[in-house]
Backbone as CSV, one residue per row, in Angstrom:
resi,resn,N_x,N_y,N_z,CA_x,CA_y,CA_z,C_x,C_y,C_z
1,MET,143.502,105.576,130.708,144.136,104.629,129.912,143.317,105.162,128.171
2,PHE,144.313,104.668,127.449,143.737,104.962,125.921,143.128,103.792,125.980
3,GLY,142.091,104.214,124.340,140.985,103.136,124.211,142.012,102.123,123.566
4,ARG,141.022,101.026,123.594,141.781,99.918,123.289,141.085,99.634,121.719
5,THR,141.563,98.714,120.328,141.146,98.794,119.292,140.587,97.345,119.554
6,ASN,140.741,96.372,119.882,140.464,95.266,120.326,139.732,95.067,121.524
7,PRO,138.714,95.088,122.248,138.017,94.995,123.085,138.466,93.604,123.817
8,LEU,138.509,92.115,122.956,138.711,91.088,123.358,140.397,90.993,123.315
9,ASP,140.457,90.141,124.573,141.194,89.895,125.059,142.415,88.641,124.451
10,ARG,141.027,87.531,123.851,141.793,86.482,123.848,141.722,86.520,121.857
11,ARG,142.312,85.499,121.445,141.998,84.734,120.021,141.352,84.313,119.705
12,LEU,140.485,84.373,118.540,139.550,83.153,118.296,140.421,81.640,118.151
13,THR,139.833,80.998,118.966,140.154,79.501,118.497,140.362,78.881,117.270
14,ARG,140.748,77.819,116.891,141.206,76.845,116.133,139.957,76.409,115.319
15,ARG,138.958,76.283,116.304,137.510,75.886,115.955,136.701,76.966,115.296
16,GLN,136.698,77.889,115.932,136.428,78.985,115.296,136.832,79.625,114.049
17,LYS,137.786,79.596,113.939,138.782,80.044,113.099,138.081,78.760,111.732
18,LEU,137.619,77.930,111.685,137.861,76.974,111.223,135.551,77.054,111.026
19,VAL,135.361,77.627,112.282,133.972,77.293,111.138,133.487,79.068,110.636
20,MET,134.444,79.719,110.328,134.081,80.851,109.912,134.614,80.953,108.344
21,ALA,136.338,79.937,108.524,136.167,79.207,107.105,134.984,78.800,106.568
22,ILE,134.560,77.930,106.838,133.952,76.932,106.124,132.490,78.112,105.752
23,ALA,131.975,79.005,106.486,130.866,79.830,106.251,131.404,80.563,105.228
24,GLY,132.800,81.199,105.285,132.999,82.390,104.313,133.357,81.445,103.322
25,GLY,133.884,80.458,103.230,133.659,79.290,101.542,132.689,79.218,101.222
26,THR,131.688,79.099,101.838,130.312,78.235,101.661,129.665,80.046,100.427
27,VAL,129.585,80.962,101.219,129.177,82.403,101.230,129.922,82.363,99.438
28,LEU,131.374,82.257,99.726,131.984,82.007,98.053,131.548,81.760,96.988
29,LEU,131.690,80.039,97.105,130.958,79.430,96.756,129.097,79.062,96.095
30,ALA,128.478,79.891,97.015,127.178,80.745,96.512,127.047,81.570,95.450
31,LEU,128.266,82.460,95.907,128.256,84.008,94.683,128.055,83.422,93.857
32,ILE,129.441,82.488,93.356,130.138,81.898,92.219,129.231,81.153,91.176
33,GLY,128.476,80.450,92.212,127.660,79.553,91.480,126.334,80.253,91.077
34,LEU,125.674,81.135,91.482,124.406,82.355,91.050,125.306,83.173,89.805
35,GLY,126.539,83.371,90.042,127.124,84.170,88.617,127.291,83.359,87.640
36,ILE,127.568,82.275,87.577,127.809,81.087,86.573,126.690,81.161,85.835
37,TRP,125.712,80.807,87.329,123.999,80.170,86.334,123.666,81.238,85.774
38,GLY,123.833,82.890,85.961,123.050,83.927,85.669,123.704,84.325,84.040
39,ALA,125.079,83.401,84.106,125.754,83.520,82.645,125.488,82.796,81.485
40,VAL,125.048,81.834,81.931,124.895,80.687,81.236,123.162,80.061,81.228
41,ALA,122.262,80.731,81.583,121.027,79.975,81.504,120.846,80.237,80.452
42,PRO,119.895,79.743,80.481,118.918,80.177,79.036,117.623,81.282,79.625
43,ASP,117.746,82.591,78.744,116.180,83.529,79.108,115.183,83.435,78.570
44,SER,114.024,82.940,79.011,112.791,82.659,78.485,112.011,83.411,77.660
45,TYR,112.323,85.064,78.248,112.760,86.526,77.521,113.176,87.142,76.491
46,SER,113.674,86.177,76.284,115.297,87.180,75.051,114.858,87.012,73.427
47,GLN,114.156,85.603,73.039,113.545,85.972,71.621,112.211,85.132,71.717
48,SER,111.714,85.831,71.008,109.999,85.702,70.158,110.314,84.334,69.277
49,GLY,109.411,83.510,69.320,109.629,82.263,69.152,108.827,81.077,69.023
50,HIS,108.890,79.932,68.507,107.573,79.179,68.838,105.887,78.988,69.186
51,GLY,105.470,80.291,68.760,104.275,80.677,69.161,104.222,81.623,70.223
52,CYS,105.275,82.340,71.379,105.596,82.669,72.044,106.031,84.460,71.145
53,VAL,105.457,85.632,72.124,105.364,86.615,71.603,106.955,88.029,72.515
54,ASN,107.977,88.301,72.746,108.593,89.129,73.925,108.477,90.244,72.990
55,VAL,107.439,90.969,73.697,108.423,92.614,73.153,108.994,93.432,74.406
56,THR,109.939,94.252,73.960,110.668,95.224,75.016,110.502,96.650,74.230
57,LEU,109.839,97.022,75.598,109.323,98.381,75.342,109.753,99.191,76.017
58,PRO,110.539,100.443,74.933,111.299,101.122,76.381,110.566,102.505,76.729
59,GLY,110.709,102.973,77.968,110.145,103.943,78.832,110.938,104.916,79.228
60,THR,110.595,106.136,80.081,111.068,107.132,80.546,111.976,106.536,81.936
61,THR,111.217,105.913,82.225,111.813,104.944,83.955,112.358,103.619,83.874
62,GLY,112.127,103.940,82.726,113.214,102.409,82.715,112.188,101.462,81.128
63,GLY,111.765,100.279,81.528,111.222,99.876,80.029,109.858,98.380,81.008
64,VAL,110.089,97.541,80.015,108.409,96.549,79.988,108.359,95.527,79.113
65,THR,108.868,94.469,79.538,109.099,93.117,78.428,107.241,92.632,78.713
66,GLN,107.057,92.459,77.650,105.615,91.909,77.696,105.614,90.640,76.577
67,HIS,105.049,89.954,77.434,104.838,88.329,77.142,103.756,87.272,76.747
68,PHE,104.131,86.618,75.360,102.621,85.978,75.523,102.943,84.847,74.549
69,CYS,101.812,83.903,74.589,102.439,82.571,74.346,101.181,82.321,74.107
70,GLY,100.941,81.423,72.945,99.645,79.977,72.574,98.140,81.530,71.965
71,ASP,97.196,81.268,72.554,96.226,81.976,71.982,96.062,84.030,72.275
72,SER,97.087,83.762,74.074,97.498,85.608,74.256,98.120,85.470,72.453
73,ALA,98.782,85.322,72.752,100.095,86.168,71.588,99.487,85.754,70.467
74,LYS,98.082,84.958,69.951,97.358,85.419,68.827,96.692,86.792,68.313
75,HIS,95.956,86.651,69.919,95.014,88.055,69.744,95.713,89.016,69.852
76,PHE,96.572,89.270,71.241,98.050,89.925,70.563,97.860,90.858,69.309
77,CYS,99.227,89.674,68.625,99.588,90.309,67.573,98.169,90.586,66.070
78,GLN,96.599,90.099,66.864,95.912,90.674,65.787,95.278,91.797,66.195
79,SER,95.907,92.532,67.681,94.971,93.678,67.786,95.475,94.176,67.041
80,SER,94.628,95.663,67.635,94.952,97.002,67.071,96.025,97.503,66.917
81,SER,96.935,97.559,68.346,97.762,98.288,69.161,98.803,97.287,68.258
82,VAL,99.117,96.458,67.623,100.152,96.096,66.322,99.922,96.341,64.892
83,GLN,98.713,96.693,64.819,98.561,96.657,62.764,98.523,98.776,63.072
84,GLY,98.943,99.207,64.108,99.226,100.768,63.646,100.419,100.944,63.096
85,ASN,100.817,102.246,63.146,102.003,102.846,63.055,103.194,103.682,63.656
86,GLY,102.465,103.510,64.926,103.253,103.868,66.324,104.532,102.891,66.802
87,LYS,105.046,103.429,67.717,106.507,102.641,67.665,106.743,101.357,68.893
88,VAL,105.387,101.278,69.729,104.860,100.243,70.075,104.264,99.255,68.637
89,ALA,103.725,99.121,67.865,102.660,98.193,66.933,104.444,98.129,65.807
90,VAL,105.633,99.030,65.694,106.907,98.613,64.606,107.401,97.659,65.414
91,LEU,107.358,97.582,66.662,108.513,96.968,67.711,107.764,95.466,67.765
92,SER,106.573,95.466,67.998,105.735,94.352,67.953,105.343,93.711,66.867
93,ARG,105.381,94.280,65.973,105.076,93.389,64.640,105.838,93.013,64.388
94,ARG,107.033,92.881,64.588,108.115,92.157,64.196,108.139,91.094,64.804
95,GLN,108.115,91.192,65.900,108.171,90.321,67.283,107.145,89.052,67.158
96,CYS,105.976,89.647,66.358,104.658,88.456,65.608,105.250,88.047,64.251
97,GLN,106.331,88.835,63.502,106.545,88.040,62.782,107.850,87.431,63.000
98,ILE,108.387,87.150,63.373,109.292,86.356,64.469,109.164,84.844,64.530
99,ALA,107.666,85.324,65.608,107.418,84.098,65.775,106.269,83.689,65.193
100,GLY,105.422,83.835,63.796,105.167,83.447,62.936,103.687,83.320,63.363
101,LEU,103.513,84.918,63.381,101.501,84.641,63.607,101.566,86.157,62.793
102,LEU,102.016,86.719,62.223,102.054,87.186,61.106,102.764,86.988,59.864
103,PRO,101.895,87.157,58.302,102.765,86.654,57.262,103.705,88.458,57.648
104,GLY,105.012,87.879,56.783,105.709,89.123,56.723,105.611,89.957,55.654
105,SER,105.276,89.320,54.531,105.196,90.598,53.325,103.497,91.446,53.771
106,SER,103.129,90.713,54.307,101.046,91.546,54.293,101.488,93.053,55.581
107,ALA,102.565,92.274,56.476,102.302,93.228,57.752,103.782,94.603,56.877
108,SER,105.374,93.788,55.699,105.736,95.046,55.583,104.961,96.120,55.014
109,THR,103.763,95.407,53.871,103.301,95.834,53.229,102.131,96.995,53.867
110,GLY,101.307,96.909,54.464,100.168,96.960,55.282,99.297,96.966,54.348
111,SER,98.864,95.642,53.461,97.709,95.729,52.633,97.493,94.275,53.242
112,SER,95.972,93.804,52.965,95.724,92.890,53.070,95.619,92.217,51.749
């Protein structure tokens, strides 16, 4: 005798079909809801401002987002890593200016 493709001899009952439809619909609605939420939800790490600094630094195996608010942001913007001429300093300095923690003119001219 040849192998059977359907080892069950019976079909799903009406109740089983209903349960499967409800479960599938619930999963589908959850995925749609997550997609909509992901598309329209505000991202607190997207922009600097209001005393918070967000710096995205590229790396060889990905990147990192540094996020500072309040006193941490002030200390970060006054640190030597922001005052130098390296890539991190250039990226960080601009975000500190956007957050209002560094004056725009003194940071761009490099003089005090």
